[in-house]
C-alpha positions in Angstrom: -23.9 62.6 57.3 -20.8 63.8 59.1 -17.3 62.4 59.5 -14.1 63.7 61.0 -12.3 64.8 57.9 -9.3 65.9 59.8 -8.1 62.3 60.0 -5.9 61.3 57.0 -7.2 58.6 54.7 -5.8 55.2 55.5 -4.8 52.6 53.0 -7.2 49.7 53.6 -7.4 46.3 52.2 -9.8 46.4 49.3 -12.3 43.6 49.4 -11.0 41.1 46.9 -12.3 37.7 48.1 -15.0 36.4 45.9 -18.5 36.8 47.3 -20.0 39.3 49.7 -18.1 41.0 52.6 -18.3 38.9 55.8 -18.8 41.1 58.9 -18.7 39.7 62.5 -20.0 41.9 65.2 -19.1 41.0 68.8 -20.5 42.1 72.2 -17.7 41.3 74.7 -18.4 39.5 77.9 -19.3 41.6 80.8 -17.7 41.0 84.2 -20.2 40.0 86.8 -22.1 42.9 88.3 -25.3 43.9 90.0 -27.0 43.8 86.6 -26.0 40.2 85.8 -28.6 38.7 88.1 -26.3 35.6 87.9 -28.0 33.6 90.7 -31.5 34.0 89.3 -30.5 33.1 85.8 -28.4 30.1 86.8 -30.7 28.7 89.4 -34.3 29.7 88.4 -34.3 31.0 84.8 -32.2 28.1 83.6 -33.0 28.5 79.9 -31.7 32.1 79.8 -28.1 33.3 79.8 -28.3 37.1 80.1 -30.7 39.9 80.7 -30.7 42.0 77.5 -29.3 41.5 74.0 -27.0 44.0 72.2 -29.5 46.2 70.5 -26.8 48.5 69.1 -25.2 45.6 67.1 -28.6 44.6 65.6 -29.1 48.2 64.5 -25.6 48.4 63.1 -26.3 45.2 61.1 -29.3 46.8 59.5 -27.1 49.7 58.4 -24.9 47.4 56.3 -25.1 47.0 52.6 -27.8 44.4 51.8 -25.3 42.0 50.2 -23.0 41.8 53.2 -23.0 38.6 55.3 -23.5 39.8 58.8 -23.4 37.7 62.0 -23.6 38.8 65.6 -22.0 37.0 68.5 -22.7 38.0 72.1 -20.0 36.5 74.2 -22.3 36.6 77.2 -24.6 33.9 75.7 -22.5 32.0 73.1 -19.0 31.0 72.2 -16.7 33.1 70.1 -15.7 31.9 66.7 -11.9 31.6 66.7 -11.2 30.8 63.1 -10.8 33.2 60.2 -14.5 33.5 59.4 -14.7 37.3 58.7 -13.3 40.0 56.6 -14.3 42.7 59.2 -14.7 42.2 62.9 -16.5 45.0 64.8 -16.3 45.0 68.6 -18.5 47.2 70.7 -18.1 48.0 74.4 -19.0 50.0 77.4 -16.3 51.2 79.9 -16.7 48.0 82.0 -16.1 45.9 78.8 -13.0 47.8 77.7 -10.4 45.3 78.9 -12.1 42.4 77.1 -12.7 44.6 74.0 -9.0 45.2 73.8 -8.3 41.5 73.9 -10.8 40.7 71.2 -9.5 43.5 68.9 -5.9 42.3 69.3 -6.8 38.7 68.7 -8.9 39.2 65.5 -6.3 41.7 64.2 -3.6 39.0 64.5 -5.8 36.7 62.6 -5.8 39.1 59.7 -9.3 40.6 60.0 -9.9 44.4 59.6 -10.9 45.3 63.1 -13.3 48.1 64.1 -13.9 49.5 67.6 -17.2 51.1 68.6 -19.7 51.5 71.3 -20.2 54.0 74.1 -16.7 53.9 75.5 -15.1 54.4 72.0 -17.5 57.3 71.6 -16.4 58.9 74.9 -12.7 58.0 74.7 -11.7 57.2 71.1 -8.1 57.9 72.0 -8.0 54.7 74.1 -8.1 52.7 70.9 -5.2 54.2 69.0 -3.1 51.4 67.7 -5.6 48.7 68.7 -8.1 49.0 65.9 -7.9 49.7 62.2 -10.9 52.1 62.5 -12.7 53.6 65.5 -16.4 54.6 65.2 -17.2 57.4 67.7 -20.8 58.5 68.1 -24.2 57.4 66.7 -23.8 55.1 63.8 -26.7 55.9 61.4 -24.7 58.1 59.1 -21.1 57.3 59.8 -21.3 53.5 59.6 -22.6 53.5 56.0 -19.8 55.9 55.2 -17.3 53.4 56.6 -18.9 50.6 54.6 -18.5 52.5 51.3 -14.9 53.5 52.1 -14.1 49.9 52.9 -15.4 48.6 49.6 -13.2 51.1 47.7 -10.1 50.5 49.9 -10.0 53.9 51.5 -11.1 53.7 55.1 -10.3 56.4 57.7 -8.7 55.6 61.0 -11.7 57.2 62.7 -15.2 58.3 62.0 -16.9 60.7 64.4 -20.5 61.8 64.3 -20.5 65.6 64.8 -24.0 66.3 63.6 -27.5 65.4 64.8 -28.9 62.1 63.9 -32.6 62.1 62.9 -34.0 58.8 64.4 -36.4 58.6 61.5 -33.3 57.4 59.6 -32.7 54.6 62.1 -33.5 51.3 60.6 -35.4 48.4 62.1 -32.8 46.3 64.0 -32.0 42.9 62.6 -33.5 41.0 65.5 -33.2 37.7 63.6 -29.4 37.8 64.1 -29.8 37.7 67.9 -30.4 34.6 69.9 -33.3 36.2 71.7 -34.4 33.0 73.3 -31.3 33.2 75.5 -32.3 36.6 77.1 -34.7 37.6 79.8 -36.1 40.3 77.5 -35.6 41.9 74.2 -34.7 45.6 73.7 -36.1 48.6 71.7 -35.2 52.2 71.7 -37.6 55.1 71.1 -35.6 58.2 72.0 -32.0 59.4 72.6 -31.0 62.4 74.7 -32.2 63.7 78.1 -33.2 67.3 79.0 -31.6 67.2 82.5 -28.1 68.2 83.6 -27.0 65.5 86.1 -23.3 66.2 86.7 -22.2 62.6 86.9 -24.1 61.4 83.8 -22.5 60.7 80.4 -25.8 60.5 78.5 -26.0 64.2 77.6 -22.3 64.0 76.5 -23.1 61.3 74.0 -26.7 62.2 72.9 -27.3 65.8 74.0 -30.0 67.5 76.0 -32.7 67.7 73.3 -34.5 64.4 73.1 -34.9 62.9 69.6 -37.4 60.2 68.9 -38.5 57.6 66.4 -42.0 57.6 65.1 -44.6 55.4 66.7 -44.9 53.6 63.4 -41.2 52.7 63.5 -41.8 51.2 66.9 -44.8 49.3 65.6 -42.7 47.7 62.9 -40.1 46.7 65.4 -42.7 45.2 67.7 -44.1 43.2 64.7 -40.7 41.7 64.2 -40.3 40.7 67.9 -43.9 39.3 68.0 -43.1 37.2 65.0 -40.1 35.8 66.9 -42.3 34.9 70.0 -41.0 37.6 72.3 -43.2 38.8 75.2 -40.9 41.0 77.3 -39.5 44.2 75.9 -37.2 46.7 77.6 -37.2 50.3 76.1 -33.5 51.1 76.7 -34.2 54.9 76.5 -32.3 56.7 79.3 -35.5 58.7 79.9 -38.5 57.6 78.0 -40.5 60.7 79.1 -37.7 63.2 78.3 -40.1 64.7 75.8 -43.5 64.1 77.5 -45.8 65.0 74.5 -44.0 62.6 72.2 -43.9 60.0 75.0 -47.7 60.3 75.4 -48.2 59.9 71.6 -46.1 56.7 71.7 -48.0 55.3 74.7 -51.3 55.9 73.1 -50.0 54.1 70.0 -48.8 51.2 72.2 -52.2 50.9 73.9 -53.9 50.5 70.6 -51.2 48.1 69.4 -51.6 46.0 72.6 -55.4 45.9 72.2 -55.1 44.7 68.5 -52.7 42.0 69.4 -54.1 40.7 72.7 -51.6 42.5 74.9 -48.7 40.5 73.4 -46.0 42.4 75.4 -45.0 43.5 78.8 -42.8 46.6 78.8 -40.3 48.1 81.1 -38.2 51.3 80.7 -36.2 54.1 82.4 -37.9 57.4 83.4 -37.4 60.3 85.7 -39.2 60.6 89.0 -41.4 63.5 87.8 -43.5 60.8 86.0 -45.4 60.7 89.3 -46.6 64.3 88.8 -48.5 63.4 85.7 -51.5 61.1 86.4 -52.3 61.0 82.7 -48.8 59.7 81.9 -49.1 57.1 84.6 -52.4 55.9 83.3 -51.0 55.6 79.8 -48.0 53.6 81.1 -50.4 51.3 83.0 -52.7 50.8 80.0 -49.8 50.1 77.7 -48.7 47.4 80.1 -45.5 48.9 81.4 -45.0 46.6 84.3 -41.9 48.4 85.8 -39.9 51.6 85.6 -36.2 52.2 86.5 -35.8 55.6 88.1 -32.6 57.3 89.2 -33.5 58.4 92.7 -29.8 58.7 93.7 -30.2 60.1 97.2 -32.9 61.1 99.7 -30.8 64.1 100.7 -31.9 67.3 98.9 -28.4 68.9 99.3 -26.8 66.0 97.5 -29.3 66.1 94.7 -28.9 69.8 94.3 -25.1 69.4 94.2 -25.5 66.7 91.4 -27.8 68.9 89.3 -30.7 66.4 89.9 -33.3 69.2 90.0 -36.1 67.0 88.8 -35.9 65.0 92.0 -36.4 68.1 94.2 -39.9 69.0 93.0 -41.9 66.8 95.3 -41.5 64.4 98.2 -39.9 61.3 96.6 -41.4 58.7 98.9 -44.8 60.0 98.0 -43.9 59.9 94.4 -42.8 56.3 94.7 -46.1 55.3 96.3 -48.1 57.2 93.7 -46.4 55.1 91.0 -47.1 51.9 92.9 -50.8 52.9 93.2 -51.0 52.6 89.4 -49.8 49.0 89.5 -46.3 49.8 88.2 -43.3 48.3 90.0 -40.1 50.4 90.6 -36.4 49.6 90.2 -34.1 52.4 91.2 -30.5 53.6 91.2 -28.9 55.2 94.4 -25.6 56.8 94.7 -23.3 57.5 97.7 -20.2 59.6 97.5 -21.4 63.1 96.7 -19.4 65.9 98.3 -22.3 66.6 100.6 -22.4 63.0 101.8 -21.1 61.9 105.2 -21.0 58.6 107.0 -24.6 59.3 108.0 -25.7 59.2 104.4 -25.6 55.4 104.4 -28.2 55.3 107.2 -30.4 57.8 105.3 -30.2 55.6 102.2 -31.1 52.5 104.1 -34.1 54.1 105.7 -35.4 55.5 102.4 -34.9 52.3 100.5 -36.7 50.3 103.2 -39.6 52.7 103.4 -40.0 52.8 99.6 -40.1 49.0 99.3 -37.8 49.1 96.3 -36.3 45.7 96.0 -34.0 46.1 93.0 -32.1 49.0 94.5 -28.9 49.5 92.6 -26.7 51.2 95.2 -23.4 52.4 93.8 -20.5 54.5 94.9 -20.3 57.7 92.8 -17.9 57.3 89.9 -16.5 60.0 87.7 -17.0 58.9 84.0 -14.7 60.4 81.4 -15.9 63.6 79.7 -18.7 64.2 82.2 -18.9 67.5 84.1 -18.1 65.6 87.3 -14.9 64.2 85.9 -13.8 67.5 84.6 -14.5 69.2 88.0 -12.7 66.5 90.0 -9.8 66.7 87.6 -9.5 70.4 88.1 -9.6 69.9 91.9 -6.9 67.2 91.7 -9.1 64.5 93.3 -9.1 61.8 90.6 -7.3 58.6 91.5 -5.0 56.9 88.9 -5.2 53.3 87.9 -8.8 52.6 88.9 -11.3 50.5 86.9 -13.9 52.6 85.1 -17.5 52.0 84.2 -18.7 49.7 87.0 -20.0 51.5 90.1 -21.3 48.3 91.7 -17.9 47.4 93.0 -16.2 48.3 96.2 -14.2 51.4 95.2 -14.3 54.5 93.1 -11.9 56.7 91.1 -11.8 59.9 93.3 -11.2 61.1 96.8 -14.4 61.9 98.7 -14.7 65.2 100.5 -16.4 64.7 103.9 -15.3 61.2 104.8 -12.2 59.1 104.2 -12.0 56.7 101.3 -11.9 53.7 103.7 -14.9 55.0 105.7 -16.8 55.3 102.4 -16.0 51.8 101.4 -16.8 50.4 104.9 -20.2 52.2 104.9 -21.0 51.0 101.5 -20.3 47.3 102.2 -22.3 47.5 105.4 -25.2 49.1 103.6 -25.3 46.2 101.1 -25.0 43.7 103.9 -28.1 45.2 105.6 -30.1 45.6 102.4 -29.6 42.0 101.3 -30.3 40.1 104.5 -33.6 38.1 104.5 -35.2 40.3 107.0 -34.7 43.4 104.9 -35.9 41.7 101.8 -39.1 40.8 103.6 -39.6 44.2 105.1 -39.3 45.9 101.7 -41.8 43.6 100.0 -44.3 44.4 102.7 -43.6 48.1 102.4 -44.2 47.8 98.6 -47.3 45.7 98.5 -49.0 48.0 101.0 -49.3 50.4 98.1 -48.8 48.2 95.0 -51.8 46.0 95.6 -52.8 45.3 91.9 -49.6 45.0 89.9 -49.7 44.8 86.2 -47.0 42.2 86.5 -47.7 38.7 85.1 -45.1 36.0 84.6 -45.7 35.5 80.9 -45.0 31.8 81.0 -47.3 28.8 80.6 -48.6 27.1 83.7 -46.1 24.3 83.4 -43.2 26.8 83.0 -44.4 28.8 86.0 -44.6 25.6 88.1 -41.0 24.7 87.0 -39.8 28.2 87.9 -41.5 28.0 91.3 -40.0 24.6 92.0 -36.5 25.8 91.2 -37.0 28.8 93.4 -38.2 26.7 96.3 -35.4 24.2 95.9 -32.4 26.6 95.4 -33.7 29.7 97.1 -36.2 28.9 99.8 -35.2 25.5 101.1 -31.5 26.3 100.8 -32.0 29.3 103.0 -33.1 27.3 106.1 -35.8 28.1 108.7 -34.9 31.7 109.0 -35.6 32.4 105.3 -38.7 30.3 105.4 -40.0 32.5 108.1 -39.3 35.8 106.3 -40.6 34.5 103.0 -43.8 33.4 104.6 -44.1 36.7 106.4 -43.8 38.6 103.1 -45.9 36.2 101.1 -48.8 35.8 103.5 -48.6 39.5 104.5 -49.2 40.6 100.9 -52.5 40.6 98.9 -52.9 37.4 96.8 -52.9 39.7 93.7 -49.2 40.4 94.4 -48.0 36.8 95.1 -46.3 36.3 91.7 -44.6 39.7 92.1 -43.5 38.6 95.6 -41.8 35.5 94.3 -40.1 37.6 91.5 -38.9 40.0 94.1 -37.3 37.2 96.1 -35.5 35.9 93.0 -34.1 39.3 92.3 -33.2 39.9 95.9 -31.4 36.6 96.3 -29.5 37.4 93.1 -28.4 40.6 94.7 -27.6 38.8 97.9 -25.3 36.3 96.2 -23.5 39.1 94.3 -23.0 41.2 97.4 -21.8 38.2 99.4 -19.1 37.4 97.0 -18.1 40.7 95.6 -19.0 43.5 98.1 -19.2 42.1 101.6 -16.5 39.4 101.7 -13.1 40.5 103.1 -10.0 40.0 100.9 -8.4 38.2 103.8 -11.2 35.6 104.1 -11.2 35.1 100.3 -7.5 34.5 100.3 -7.9 32.1 103.3 -10.6 30.1 101.5 -8.5 30.0 98.3 -5.4 28.8 100.2 -7.4 26.1 101.9 -8.7 24.9 98.5 -5.1 24.9 97.2 -3.9 22.8 100.2 -6.8 20.4 99.6 -5.9 19.9 96.0 -2.2 19.3 96.9 -3.3 16.6 99.4 -5.7 14.9 97.1 -3.6 15.0 93.9 -0.1 14.2 95.1 0.8 11.9 92.2 -0.1 14.3 89.5 1.8 17.1 91.3 4.9 15.0 91.7 4.8 13.9 88.0 4.1 17.5 86.9 1.1 16.5 85.0 -0.8 18.8 87.3 0.1 22.2 88.7 -1.8 24.3 91.1 -1.0 27.8 92.5 -2.6 31.1 93.6 -2.1 34.6 92.2 -2.9 37.5 94.5 -3.4 40.6 92.5 -5.2 44.0 92.5 -8.2 42.5 90.9 -8.5 39.7 93.6 -7.5 36.1 94.1 -7.0 33.7 91.2 -6.6 29.9 91.5 -4.5 28.6 88.6 -4.7 25.0 87.5 -2.7 23.4 84.7 -3.3 19.9 83.4 -0.8 18.4 81.0 -1.5 14.7 81.1 -2.8 12.0 83.4 -3.8 13.3 86.8 -5.3 11.7 90.0 -8.9 10.7 89.6 -9.6 12.4 92.8 -9.0 15.8 91.1 -12.0 15.3 88.9 -14.2 14.2 91.9 -13.1 15.8 95.2 -11.0 18.7 94.0 -13.5 19.9 91.5 -16.2 19.9 94.1 -13.9 21.9 96.4 -13.2 24.4 93.6 -16.9 24.7 92.9 -17.6 25.6 96.5 -14.8 28.2 96.5 -16.4 29.8 93.4 -19.8 29.7 94.9 -18.8 31.4 98.2 -16.2 34.0 97.0 -15.2 36.2 94.2 -12.1 34.1 93.4 -11.5 33.4 89.8 -10.2 30.2 88.2 -7.7 30.0 85.4 -7.8 26.5 83.9 -5.2 25.5 81.4 -5.5 22.1 79.7 -2.4 21.3 77.5 -3.1 17.7 76.8 -5.5 14.9 77.8 -4.6 11.4 78.9 -6.5 8.5 77.4 -9.7 7.8 79.2 -9.9 11.1 81.0 -12.1 12.9 78.5 -15.3 11.9 80.3 -14.0 13.1 83.7 -12.8 16.4 82.3 -16.2 17.0 80.7 -18.0 16.2 84.0 -15.7 18.7 85.8 -16.3 21.4 83.2 -20.0 21.0 83.4 -19.9 21.5 87.1 -17.6 24.6 86.8 -19.7 26.1 84.0 -22.2 27.3 86.7 -19.5 29.9 87.6 -18.1 30.1 84.1 -18.0 33.9 84.0 -15.2 33.7 86.5 -13.5 30.7 84.9 -10.9 31.4 82.2 -10.2 28.3 80.1 -6.9 28.1 78.2 -6.5 25.3 75.7 -5.6 24.7 72.0 -8.3 24.3 69.4 -7.2 20.6 69.0 -7.9 19.9 72.7 -11.2 21.8 72.8 -12.4 19.8 69.8 -12.1 16.7 71.9 -14.5 18.1 74.5 -18.1 18.8 73.3 -18.7 21.3 76.0 -20.7 24.6 75.8 -17.7 26.9 75.7 -19.9 30.0 75.8 -20.3 29.4 79.5 -16.6 30.2 80.1 -14.1 33.0 79.6 -11.9 32.0 76.6 -8.3 33.0 76.7 -7.6 33.9 73.1 -3.9 34.0 73.5 -4.0 30.2 73.7 -5.8 29.7 70.5 
């Protein structure tokens, strides 16, 4: 156990309320990104709300004293409790969640709770939380969280706890999966290892977890799988940053998983992250296949050897990467991959090189991002020395148009233009079809199976046909038919899955990456003008206000209701707002100060329609007003300042 003893002891509230300590752990809402797969979840997987649950919080819960009352709330799938229901509120967060994390810490601190900040961003940048949290947890939690719990019980917590030693993962407990609403996620999560042996300049993994991989025992994983199986889970994502970072131990795990799957009728389908050198080891590929790893995510980054060498990505230089991709396909394993543009070696030609490689590789879920310098990484430190970092840039999300440094061999504007054009090309229907055909030429017998019952599969297919295929018109029908009929029947389920993923990427790119700010402002202004035309009475009587805010983060439509408004607002104007949200990245701020008699039903209908885009709708209302509206508030952003 190790803590930062240089910090002075802080006078904390001793737990004096009768009964056990009540701990609320919160995963803040993510802004929409490539990884949200928003379209696929909203239109096809309608019973799901997010891709993966917060495994770290479930592990933290298992580290608490057994008599504590622990609850976990993931703001991405459920509504936040806004009353004083906890003694301690812990809020985790990655860099991209930092802004919302700050809001949550401030809100619950005002309510009188003892607030704790943790997660990956607090581990990298604990100084960002000074004055925001009563305690900051920096680093792996297995030893320092129990120390915090003991200190809290005796009223002597420290302002920060930092892990400075090495955590033995044999000491990591079985996560409390029963505290997660796993039925609302596409898959559950497990972790076998931490750490990665490689030296990628841009990566923060080795900063947090080191270069010497540490692992749990296979028996620990077996216990965790037993727990998930008892909860009816079939899909599991091993969140390891590189499952094969220690190949001998990975092979032992895979042999264990094969035996486990055989004993339990192949209860699970797995996915994980690995390095491209997995293709060099046929034994390893066979073990992954036999254990039912249906997909791997691999950081390919760039087809340019000079860019890879610059980034320290030596493991990608050992063999031809296109051959490696096809070797993995030949074992029935699908590939997702990450790509980066913006290395110092990159020029405007790099976008064309990326497009050609991604197309030839057949990788459908190709996460292409602009290089971003994360705090504490070697890349960040180098760019800081060179004076190339840009101030006031959003950190943590490289699937947006922009980055936080000045490129070397092209202008910033040229890089942004090339990036958006690359996304436009990759997400068109013709490119989707071409990549599927390039994949199924080598991936002819995928391990992939849907995992649903026949009736569930038919319902999923019907929703895809309705919202994805028919909605795309004759051109999409042609390209879908081309990819479907041109692929072996053994791959048809995978082909449909690829189209769902691809259309999710297409919708995200259309709204966030490829749309011009001028067009977005024009659409928003047209929507505002329409509202003013339709709702003249409410506007004149000031029971309705409507305006636009044009800021650095984009366009926001602001609507305030404070009494009776024109009925046409709930019918025509809501539909127009819904169309704006569907076709742009515009956000909506909806404030309801009071409701007129008889309008409750109309408001609820409008909110249900807007909930489809709820991650970009901030709702502001008092608790008394929200109590009158039995709506699923977890679908929306909640403005806590209004509570």
